[in-house]
VOPAGU-2260 file (C-alpha; in pm, 1 decimal, decimal comma):
REM VOPAGU-2260
SITE   aa  ch    i         X         Y         Z
SITE  UNK   A    0       0,0       0,0       0,0
SITE  UNK   A    1     127,9     344,9     -94,8
SITE  UNK   A    2     149,3     574,2     207,7
SITE  UNK   A    3      37,7     925,1     106,9
SITE  UNK   A    4      47,8    1207,5     359,9
SITE  UNK   A    5     -22,0    1580,7     360,7
SITE  UNK   A    6     149,3    1861,2     547,8
SITE  UNK   A    7     -25,8    2199,6     570,1
SITE  UNK   A    8     187,6    2497,6     669,8
SITE  UNK   A    9     118,3    2840,0     813,1
SITE  UNK   A   10      31,7    2994,0    1148,7
SITE  UNK   A   11    -308,5    3098,9    1015,5
SITE  UNK   A   12    -395,2    2734,5     945,0
SITE  UNK   A   13    -241,5    2600,0    1265,5
SITE  UNK   A   14    -427,2    2849,2    1486,0
SITE  UNK   A   15    -762,8    2808,2    1312,5
SITE  UNK   A   16    -772,8    3156,3    1159,8
SITE  UNK   A   17    -861,8    2997,9     826,9
SITE  UNK   A   18   -1030,0    2664,7     755,4
SITE  UNK   A   19    -807,5    2416,8     573,1
SITE  UNK   A   20   -1038,8    2331,1     283,6
SITE  UNK   A   21    -736,5    2224,3      77,4
SITE  UNK   A   22    -683,8    1919,6     298,9
SITE  UNK   A   23   -1043,9    1802,0     266,9
SITE  UNK   A   24   -1035,7    1848,2    -109,3
SITE  UNK   A   25    -709,5    1655,0    -144,5
SITE  UNK   A   26    -830,4    1369,9      74,8
SITE  UNK   A   27   -1144,7    1329,1    -138,5
SITE  UNK   A   28    -949,9    1345,6    -465,2
SITE  UNK   A   29    -690,5    1090,9    -355,8
SITE  UNK   A   30    -960,5     855,8    -227,9
SITE  UNK   A   31   -1135,9     867,8    -564,9
SITE  UNK   A   32    -811,6     760,4    -734,4
SITE  UNK   A   33    -738,9     469,6    -502,2
SITE  UNK   A   34    -488,4     659,1    -286,9
SITE  UNK   A   35    -657,0     714,9      49,1
SITE  UNK   A   36    -461,1     963,1     257,8
SITE  UNK   A   37    -281,1     790,6     543,8
SITE  UNK   A   38    -232,1    1094,4     766,3
SITE  UNK   A   39    -208,6    1471,4     764,5
SITE  UNK   A   40     -69,7    1735,6     997,8
SITE  UNK   A   41     -18,1    2108,3    1023,4
SITE  UNK   A   42     294,0    2306,7    1113,2
SITE  UNK   A   43     323,3    2680,6    1171,2
SITE  UNK   A   44     571,1    2926,7    1024,5
SITE  UNK   A   45     874,5    2787,8    1205,9
SITE  UNK   A   46    1180,2    2681,3    1007,2
SITE  UNK   A   47    1311,8    2432,9    1268,7
SITE  UNK   A   48     965,7    2273,1    1301,8
SITE  UNK   A   49     925,7    2245,9     924,7
SITE  UNK   A   50    1268,2    2090,1     877,4
SITE  UNK   A   51    1205,1    1843,4    1159,4
SITE  UNK   A   52     865,4    1734,2    1023,5
SITE  UNK   A   53     991,9    1702,1     665,4
SITE  UNK   A   54    1279,6    1486,6     785,3
SITE  UNK   A   55    1059,3    1267,3    1004,8
SITE  UNK   A   56     782,9    1211,0     749,5
SITE  UNK   A   57    1031,3    1146,8     467,2
SITE  UNK   A   58    1140,2     833,0     655,3
SITE  UNK   A   59     782,3     702,3     680,3
SITE  UNK   A   60     572,2     822,5     385,2
SITE  UNK   A   61     604,1     726,1      19,3
SITE  UNK   A   62     448,4    1054,4     -91,7
SITE  UNK   A   63     415,7    1379,6     103,3
SITE  UNK   A   64     223,8    1677,7     -35,5
SITE  UNK   A   65     320,1    2002,1     134,7
SITE  UNK   A   66      74,9    2287,6     101,7
SITE  UNK   A   67     158,8    2654,6     159,0
SITE  UNK   A   68     465,5    2863,9     233,5
SITE  UNK   A   69     572,9    2945,1    -125,0
SITE  UNK   A   70     486,0    3314,8    -123,0
SITE  UNK   A   71     720,1    3616,2    -139,9
SITE  UNK   A   72     715,6    3716,0     228,3
SITE  UNK   A   73     950,0    3631,5     515,5
SITE  UNK   A   74     706,0    3385,4     675,2
SITE  UNK   A   75     694,9    3170,5     358,0
SITE  UNK   A   76     951,9    2909,1     450,8
SITE  UNK   A   77     871,4    2590,6     261,3
SITE  UNK   A   78    1145,7    2617,1      -2,8
SITE  UNK   A   79    1412,8    2699,8     255,7
SITE  UNK   A   80    1290,9    2418,0     482,0
SITE  UNK   A   81    1308,0    2171,4     192,9
SITE  UNK   A   82    1660,9    2279,0     100,6
SITE  UNK   A   83    1772,1    2263,3     463,2
SITE  UNK   A   84    1625,2    1916,3     515,0
SITE  UNK   A   85    1791,7    1794,3     193,3
SITE  UNK   A   86    2125,4    1959,8     276,3
SITE  UNK   A   87    2139,6    2160,8     -46,6
SITE  UNK   A   88    2129,2    2534,3    -125,8
SITE  UNK   A   89    1844,0    2723,7    -286,7
SITE  UNK   A   90    1889,6    2832,6    -646,9
SITE  UNK   A   91    1699,5    3060,8    -878,9
SITE  UNK   A   92    1507,8    2870,6   -1144,1
SITE  UNK   A   93    1585,1    3096,0   -1440,9
SITE  UNK   A   94    1298,4    2975,5   -1657,4
SITE  UNK   A   95    1042,6    3043,5   -1384,4
SITE  UNK   A   96    1194,5    3382,6   -1303,2
SITE  UNK   A   97    1158,9    3484,9   -1668,4
SITE  UNK   A   98     798,6    3365,4   -1668,0
SITE  UNK   A   99     723,8    3571,2   -1356,2
SITE  UNK   A  100     881,3    3885,0   -1504,1
SITE  UNK   A  101     677,8    3840,0   -1822,9
SITE  UNK   A  102     364,1    3792,0   -1614,1
SITE  UNK   A  103     407,5    4127,9   -1440,4
SITE  UNK   A  104     517,8    4306,3   -1760,9
SITE  UNK   A  105     206,5    4187,4   -1944,4
SITE  UNK   A  106       4,7    4371,5   -1680,8
SITE  UNK   A  107     211,8    4688,6   -1703,1
SITE  UNK   A  108     379,2    4631,5   -1366,6
SITE  UNK   A  109     735,0    4595,7   -1246,8
SITE  UNK   A  110     795,8    4283,6   -1043,3
SITE  UNK   A  111     891,9    4361,1    -683,5
SITE  UNK   A  112    1234,5    4226,6    -578,3
SITE  UNK   A  113    1066,2    4016,1    -309,5
SITE  UNK   A  114     892,4    3810,7    -579,1
SITE  UNK   A  115    1228,2    3663,5    -686,9
SITE  UNK   A  116    1196,5    3441,3    -382,6
SITE  UNK   A  117     912,2    3256,1    -557,2
SITE  UNK   A  118    1157,3    3133,5    -821,5
SITE  UNK   A  119    1394,9    2983,1    -563,2
SITE  UNK   A  120    1385,9    2604,2    -531,7
SITE  UNK   A  121    1631,2    2355,2    -378,1
SITE  UNK   A  122    1926,8    2253,3    -594,7
SITE  UNK   A  123    1831,8    1941,7    -790,2
SITE  UNK   A  124    1456,1    1979,9    -732,0
SITE  UNK   A  125    1207,6    1926,1   -1013,3
SITE  UNK   A  126    1009,2    2240,9   -1089,6
SITE  UNK   A  127     629,2    2189,9   -1090,8
SITE  UNK   A  128     442,5    2430,6   -1317,8
SITE  UNK   A  129     180,5    2667,3   -1176,8
SITE  UNK   A  130     -21,6    2796,0   -1473,8
SITE  UNK   A  131    -241,6    3029,8   -1268,5
SITE  UNK   A  132      -4,4    3190,4   -1017,4
SITE  UNK   A  133     342,5    3331,4    -958,6
SITE  UNK   A  134     476,4    3067,1    -718,9
SITE  UNK   A  135     614,1    2758,2    -886,6
SITE  UNK   A  136     587,8    2427,4    -710,6
SITE  UNK   A  137     866,0    2173,6    -691,2
SITE  UNK   A  138     939,4    1814,9    -596,3
SITE  UNK   A  139    1234,2    1658,5    -414,3
SITE  UNK   A  140    1323,7    1306,3    -309,3
SITE  UNK   A  141    1429,6    1279,4      53,2
SITE  UNK   A  142    1506,0     947,6     222,2
SITE  UNK   A  143    1225,3     714,6     103,9
SITE  UNK   A  144     978,8     990,2      18,8
SITE  UNK   A  145     875,2    1186,3    -289,0
SITE  UNK   A  146     780,0    1530,8    -156,6
SITE  UNK   A  147     572,8    1780,8    -354,4
SITE  UNK   A  148     553,5    2147,0    -254,3
SITE  UNK   A  149     248,1    2348,2    -356,9
SITE  UNK   A  150     116,1    2702,0    -291,7
SITE  UNK   A  151    -167,0    2751,6     -45,5
SITE  UNK   A  152    -397,0    2946,4    -280,1
SITE  UNK   A  153    -674,3    2692,9    -351,4
SITE  UNK   A  154    -717,0    2779,7    -720,7
SITE  UNK   A  155    -343,9    2734,3    -782,9
SITE  UNK   A  156    -305,9    2430,1    -559,8
SITE  UNK   A  157    -594,7    2234,6    -713,2
SITE  UNK   A  158    -474,7    2285,9   -1070,8
SITE  UNK   A  159    -123,8    2177,5    -975,8
SITE  UNK   A  160    -243,8    1864,7    -796,9
SITE  UNK   A  161    -479,1    1750,4   -1074,4
SITE  UNK   A  162    -264,8    1848,7   -1373,5
SITE  UNK   A  163      88,4    1799,5   -1242,8
SITE  UNK   A  164     112,0    1583,0    -931,1
SITE  UNK   A  165    -156,2    1319,5    -987,8
SITE  UNK   A  166     -25,1    1225,5   -1335,8
SITE  UNK   A  167     326,7    1185,4   -1189,2
SITE  UNK   A  168     194,6     953,2    -918,2
SITE  UNK   A  169       6,3     744,4   -1173,0
SITE  UNK   A  170     317,6     717,7   -1388,7
SITE  UNK   A  171     541,8     598,2   -1104,0
SITE  UNK   A  172     311,3     381,0    -893,3
SITE  UNK   A  173      77,7      94,3    -972,5
SITE  UNK   A  174    -230,6     243,9    -813,2
SITE  UNK   A  175    -488,4      15,2    -653,2
SITE  UNK   A  176    -841,9      -3,8    -782,7
SITE  UNK   A  177   -1036,3     300,0    -654,2
SITE  UNK   A  178   -1288,6     202,0    -385,7
SITE  UNK   A  179   -1658,5     248,5    -436,1
SITE  UNK   A  180   -1858,6     470,8    -205,1
SITE  UNK   A  181   -2235,2     442,0    -179,3
SITE  UNK   A  182   -2384,4     742,4      -2,3
SITE  UNK   A  183   -2727,6     810,3     142,0
SITE  UNK   A  184   -2843,5    1126,4     319,0
SITE  UNK   A  185   -3121,0    1115,5     576,9
SITE  UNK   A  186   -3319,3    1377,1     761,9
SITE  UNK   A  187   -3532,4    1347,5    1073,2
SITE  UNK   A  188   -3365,4    1055,9    1253,2
SITE  UNK   A  189   -3074,9    1063,7    1496,6
SITE  UNK   A  190   -2736,5     907,0    1425,7
SITE  UNK   A  191   -2754,5     662,1    1719,1
SITE  UNK   A  192   -3107,7     560,2    1620,1
SITE  UNK   A  193   -3001,7     473,9    1266,3
SITE  UNK   A  194   -2675,3     312,0    1373,5
SITE  UNK   A  195   -2842,0      80,2    1624,7
SITE  UNK   A  196   -3060,7     -66,6    1350,7
SITE  UNK   A  197   -2797,7     -77,8    1077,3
SITE  UNK   A  198   -2530,9    -234,0    1297,1
SITE  UNK   A  199   -2766,5    -522,9    1370,0
SITE  UNK   A  200   -2732,0    -619,5    1002,5
SITE  UNK   A  201   -2463,6    -862,5     888,8
SITE  UNK   A  202   -2199,9    -643,8     721,4
SITE  UNK   A  203   -1985,7    -849,0     479,1
SITE  UNK   A  204   -1614,9    -862,8     564,7
SITE  UNK   A  205   -1409,8    -599,7     382,4
SITE  UNK   A  206   -1691,8    -346,5     357,1
SITE  UNK   A  207   -1690,1     -40,4     581,3
SITE  UNK   A  208   -2005,3     134,5     703,7
SITE  UNK   A  209   -1966,2     497,3     808,7
SITE  UNK   A  210   -2180,2     773,0     958,5
SITE  UNK   A  211   -2145,5    1151,6     951,6
SITE  UNK   A  212   -2372,9    1381,6    1147,9
SITE  UNK   A  213   -2395,1    1735,4    1009,9
SITE  UNK   A  214   -2699,2    1911,3    1148,2
SITE  UNK   A  215   -2965,7    1876,2    1022,2
SITE  UNK   A  216   -2872,8    1563,6     820,7
SITE  UNK   A  217   -2713,6    1225,3     882,2
SITE  UNK   A  218   -2497,6    1091,8     601,7
SITE  UNK   A  219   -2453,7     716,2     562,6
SITE  UNK   A  220   -2163,9     572,9     360,3
SITE  UNK   A  221   -2068,9     224,1     251,8
SITE  UNK   A  222   -1714,6     181,8     120,2
SITE  UNK   A  223   -1572,0    -122,3     -50,7
SITE  UNK   A  224   -1382,8    -247,8    -357,4
SITE  UNK   A  225   -1549,0    -219,6    -698,0
SITE  UNK   A  226   -1519,3    -595,8    -742,8
SITE  UNK   A  227   -1778,8    -642,3    -466,5
SITE  UNK   A  228   -2043,6    -407,7    -603,8
SITE  UNK   A  229   -2315,9    -675,0    -598,5
SITE  UNK   A  230   -2261,0    -742,5    -226,9
SITE  UNK   A  231   -2253,6    -371,2    -154,4
SITE  UNK   A  232   -2579,9    -307,3    -336,6
SITE  UNK   A  233   -2751,4    -597,7    -157,4
SITE  UNK   A  234   -2644,8    -464,4     182,3
SITE  UNK   A  235   -2731,9    -109,1      79,4
SITE  UNK   A  236   -3087,6    -213,5      -1,5
SITE  UNK   A  237   -3125,4    -333,0     357,4
SITE  UNK   A  238   -2996,0       2,7     482,1
SITE  UNK   A  239   -3235,3     183,4     249,2
SITE  UNK   A  240   -3531,6     -10,7     389,9
SITE  UNK   A  241   -3429,3      61,5     749,1
SITE  UNK   A  242   -3383,1     433,2     680,7
SITE  UNK   A  243   -3726,4     444,9     516,6
SITE  UNK   A  244   -3889,6     785,4     473,4
SITE  UNK   A  245   -3593,4     962,2     631,8
SITE  UNK   A  246   -3390,9     919,3     308,7
SITE  UNK   A  247   -3392,1    1248,0     118,9
SITE  UNK   A  248   -3133,9    1168,9    -148,9
SITE  UNK   A  249   -2870,5     919,7    -250,4
SITE  UNK   A  250   -2538,1     962,6    -424,5
SITE  UNK   A  251   -2345,7    1286,1    -442,4
SITE  UNK   A  252   -2620,0    1509,4    -578,9
SITE  UNK   A  253   -2732,3    1748,2    -304,8
SITE  UNK   A  254   -3098,4    1810,4    -225,9
SITE  UNK   A  255   -3094,3    2163,4    -380,9
SITE  UNK   A  256   -2933,4    2016,4    -694,9
SITE  UNK   A  257   -3191,3    1737,1    -706,0
SITE  UNK   A  258   -3477,8    1983,8    -673,2
SITE  UNK   A  259   -3335,1    2210,9    -944,1
SITE  UNK   A  260   -3297,4    1917,0   -1183,0
SITE  UNK   A  261   -3645,6    1781,2   -1118,6
SITE  UNK   A  262   -3814,9    2120,3   -1144,9
SITE  UNK   A  263   -3638,2    2173,3   -1477,9
SITE  UNK   A  264   -3736,1    1826,9   -1603,8
SITE  UNK   A  265   -4102,7    1897,7   -1527,6
SITE  UNK   A  266   -4085,2    2258,5   -1647,3
SITE  UNK   A  267   -4211,0    2387,1   -1312,6
SITE  UNK   A  268   -4141,3    2736,5   -1182,6
SITE  UNK   A  269   -4104,5    2802,7    -809,4
SITE  UNK   A  270   -4150,9    3116,2    -599,5
SITE  UNK   A  271   -4037,4    3139,4    -237,6
SITE  UNK   A  272   -4127,4    3356,8      60,1
SITE  UNK   A  273   -3934,5    3340,0     387,5
SITE  UNK   A  274   -3958,1    3470,4     739,3
SITE  UNK   A  275   -3753,8    3261,5     983,3
SITE  UNK   A  276   -3492,8    3146,1     729,7
SITE  UNK   A  277   -3422,7    3506,3     621,8
SITE  UNK   A  278   -3315,5    3423,1     266,3
SITE  UNK   A  279   -3122,2    3102,6     343,7
SITE  UNK   A  280   -3373,1    2884,2     160,4
SITE  UNK   A  281   -3354,0    3096,9    -154,4
SITE  UNK   A  282   -2974,3    3095,0    -139,4
SITE  UNK   A  283   -2960,9    2716,1    -104,9
SITE  UNK   A  284   -3204,5    2662,2    -391,2
SITE  UNK   A  285   -3016,0    2906,1    -614,5
SITE  UNK   A  286   -2681,3    2743,8    -527,7
SITE  UNK   A  287   -2825,3    2414,0    -651,6
SITE  UNK   A  288   -2922,5    2569,1    -983,8
SITE  UNK   A  289   -3288,4    2661,0    -933,3
SITE  UNK   A  290   -3407,2    2969,2   -1118,2
SITE  UNK   A  291   -3677,0    3114,1    -894,3
SITE  UNK   A  292   -3971,1    3297,2   -1047,8
SITE  UNK   A  293   -3984,8    3526,6    -743,1
SITE  UNK   A  294   -3863,9    3546,0    -387,0
SITE  UNK   A  295   -3906,6    3767,9     -84,0
SITE  UNK   A  296   -3809,9    3794,0     281,4
SITE  UNK   A  297   -4068,9    3919,9     524,2
SITE  UNK   A  298   -4061,9    4018,7     891,2
SITE  UNK   A  299   -4189,3    3754,6    1131,8
SITE  UNK   A  300   -4561,9    3773,2    1192,7
SITE  UNK   A  301   -4820,8    3537,6    1347,3
SITE  UNK   A  302   -5012,4    3343,9    1079,6
SITE  UNK   A  303   -5268,0    3066,4    1088,3
SITE  UNK   A  304   -5229,7    2766,0     860,0
SITE  UNK   A  305   -5507,2    2905,2     640,8
SITE  UNK   A  306   -5321,5    3236,5     610,4
SITE  UNK   A  307   -4994,2    3059,4     523,0
SITE  UNK   A  308   -5171,0    2853,5     258,1
SITE  UNK   A  309   -5339,1    3160,2     111,8
SITE  UNK   A  310   -5007,7    3344,5      97,5
SITE  UNK   A  311   -4840,5    3051,7     -83,9
SITE  UNK   A  312   -5119,0    3051,4    -341,7
SITE  UNK   A  313   -5103,3    3429,5    -385,6
SITE  UNK   A  314   -4723,4    3415,8    -420,5
SITE  UNK   A  315   -4749,0    3163,4    -703,0
SITE  UNK   A  316   -5030,1    3344,8    -882,0
SITE  UNK   A  317   -4867,2    3687,3    -868,3
SITE  UNK   A  318   -4534,7    3555,2   -1000,4
SITE  UNK   A  319   -4684,6    3328,3   -1265,1
SITE  UNK   A  320   -4523,4    3023,4   -1104,6
SITE  UNK   A  321   -4674,8    2678,0   -1073,6
SITE  UNK   A  322   -4540,2    2638,3    -719,2
SITE  UNK   A  323   -4527,8    2867,3    -415,5
SITE  UNK   A  324   -4326,9    2771,5    -107,4
SITE  UNK   A  325   -4364,2    2969,3     216,5
SITE  UNK   A  326   -4166,2    2954,6     542,3
SITE  UNK   A  327   -4335,0    3136,5     827,1
SITE  UNK   A  328   -4202,4    3261,0    1158,4
SITE  UNK   A  329   -4178,0    3096,4    1501,1
SITE  UNK   A  330   -4451,3    3173,2    1755,0
SITE  UNK   A  331   -4498,8    2976,8    2076,2
SITE  UNK   A  332   -4242,4    2721,6    1953,8
SITE  UNK   A  333   -4452,9    2653,6    1642,9
SITE  UNK   A  334   -4328,8    2719,5    1291,5
SITE  UNK   A  335   -4544,5    2706,1     978,7
SITE  UNK   A  336   -4484,1    2604,1     617,1
SITE  UNK   A  337   -4702,1    2606,1     309,9
SITE  UNK   A  338   -4663,9    2466,5     -42,2
SITE  UNK   A  339   -4902,8    2565,6    -319,2
SITE  UNK   A  340   -4923,8    2347,9    -630,6
SITE  UNK   A  341   -5161,5    2350,3    -925,3
SITE  UNK   A  342   -5339,8    2048,4    -776,2
SITE  UNK   A  343   -5361,0    2142,9    -407,1
SITE  UNK   A  344   -5219,2    2357,5    -129,1
SITE  UNK   A  345   -5049,7    2199,0     172,2
SITE  UNK   A  346   -4964,9    2358,0     506,0
SITE  UNK   A  347   -4824,9    2234,1     834,5
SITE  UNK   A  348   -4700,8    2361,5    1167,1
SITE  UNK   A  349   -4422,8    2184,5    1352,6
SITE  UNK   A  350   -4315,6    2193,4    1715,5
SITE  UNK   A  351   -3976,8    2355,4    1719,2
SITE  UNK   A  352   -3756,1    2399,5    2025,2
SITE  UNK   A  353   -3598,2    2739,6    1960,3
SITE  UNK   A  354   -3349,6    2725,7    2248,7
SITE  UNK   A  355   -3187,4    2388,1    2179,0
SITE  UNK   A  356   -2975,5    2488,9    1878,0
SITE  UNK   A  357   -2783,8    2793,5    1757,5
SITE  UNK   A  358   -2972,4    3021,1    1517,4
SITE  UNK   A  359   -2782,0    2905,4    1206,7
SITE  UNK   A  360   -2851,2    2539,1    1290,0
SITE  UNK   A  361   -3220,4    2615,5    1339,4
SITE  UNK   A  362   -3237,7    2799,0    1008,3
SITE  UNK   A  363   -3063,7    2507,4     832,1
SITE  UNK   A  364   -3319,4    2266,6     978,5
SITE  UNK   A  365   -3611,7    2483,3     871,5
SITE  UNK   A  366   -3473,1    2526,0     517,6
SITE  UNK   A  367   -3434,0    2148,1     497,2
SITE  UNK   A  368   -3793,2    2097,6     616,2
SITE  UNK   A  369   -3918,2    2330,6     343,4
SITE  UNK   A  370   -3712,6    2162,3      70,4
SITE  UNK   A  371   -3823,5    1822,2     196,2
SITE  UNK   A  372   -4188,9    1923,2     156,6
SITE  UNK   A  373   -4117,3    2008,9    -205,7
SITE  UNK   A  374   -3919,3    1686,6    -256,8
SITE  UNK   A  375   -4198,4    1474,0    -112,5
SITE  UNK   A  376   -4456,3    1641,0    -337,7
SITE  UNK   A  377   -4237,0    1578,6    -643,3
SITE  UNK   A  378   -4212,0    1212,8    -535,9
SITE  UNK   A  379   -4588,2    1177,5    -494,7
SITE  UNK   A  380   -4545,5    1117,5    -120,4
SITE  UNK   A  381   -4744,9    1259,9     169,6
SITE  UNK   A  382   -4633,3    1622,6     191,9
SITE  UNK   A  383   -4727,0    1702,1     552,0
SITE  UNK   A  384   -4586,8    1429,7     770,9
SITE  UNK   A  385   -4366,5    1365,2    1072,6
SITE  UNK   A  386   -3993,2    1418,1    1052,2
SITE  UNK   A  387   -3862,7    1188,3    1323,0
SITE  UNK   A  388   -3762,4    1411,8    1610,6
SITE  UNK   A  389   -3962,3    1708,7    1473,0
SITE  UNK   A  390   -4331,7    1682,0    1560,7
SITE  UNK   A  391   -4600,9    1794,9    1317,3
SITE  UNK   A  392   -4880,9    1934,1    1534,8
SITE  UNK   A  393   -5121,0    2078,2    1278,1
SITE  UNK   A  394   -5179,7    2023,9     906,1
SITE  UNK   A  395   -5406,1    2162,8     638,0
């Protein structure tokens, strides 16, 4: 098995001032190509610490991808750390320096002297092209390890990994068959509740069942080799039956993306009005590709189910849309929803504990409830129904 590791650098990453999305992206990409990441760690802007970690990991890992520290400022130390660990000097890569100078000249600017640092790589290193930035990457071989150095800017880093590093890994190593991942997303049941039922099933050896709770959803995953797809699908059907109505989508298509696709397929237009979610629902739908006929955000006001239903119908009629979806406000721990369609109008109020979760988590839950109403209608299912731990107390 090829041992692939990642090292993120920078005080801002180490101290949590920025979220390391690069690490999550790399882990997912490597997994898809049959190279699951073995470990990852973060080091701040300290030359001794960087040199020590590079030396240590180079004796353990087959491949180490170092992210960050290739900029022009004094706290960008990755190239110097690599040279120090390898016991070689830094040298200017003339070809990259010329490319940088041309880059600035094409924009009518003079390159600052500090930018020359971005063309310095350890003697004997292989330069790795960066087609979208001014910091070149490079690769060295230290002890048993092939170490790649990349900039921290996500747009630059991702292009370099996919276009430069991944092809090199495929050329050198015989990569294992990529594993399969079956994914199911549920809403309305707790993680322990689902797990207690699923873990009573007989999981075939070599398959791995995983759970991820991310309020307000629970994600279920089944990982295994492609050669055992039939076994995986048979087990997955049992999981699907246990999860029942709580399943809101399968695969890697999100619920907003699913709704956008299905609305487009049926040539249905949707208008949305929000109180409690304050625009979050419209943002999520738009991010999935839905083109809303109309949308508004209103101040919270008490409304009966009949009033919510009437407003959903009026919203659709005034905007010329076939569908109107309304999220009301919270009053006495009750929150109302309404969905108007050309066939009928549905409304429900749910019992909602406003003090249990942070505001953003509550808004996410409410947006999911609204989208789930629409999903259930598109599926021909009962629109106003229980949602596990969320109680429906009144319907229309």
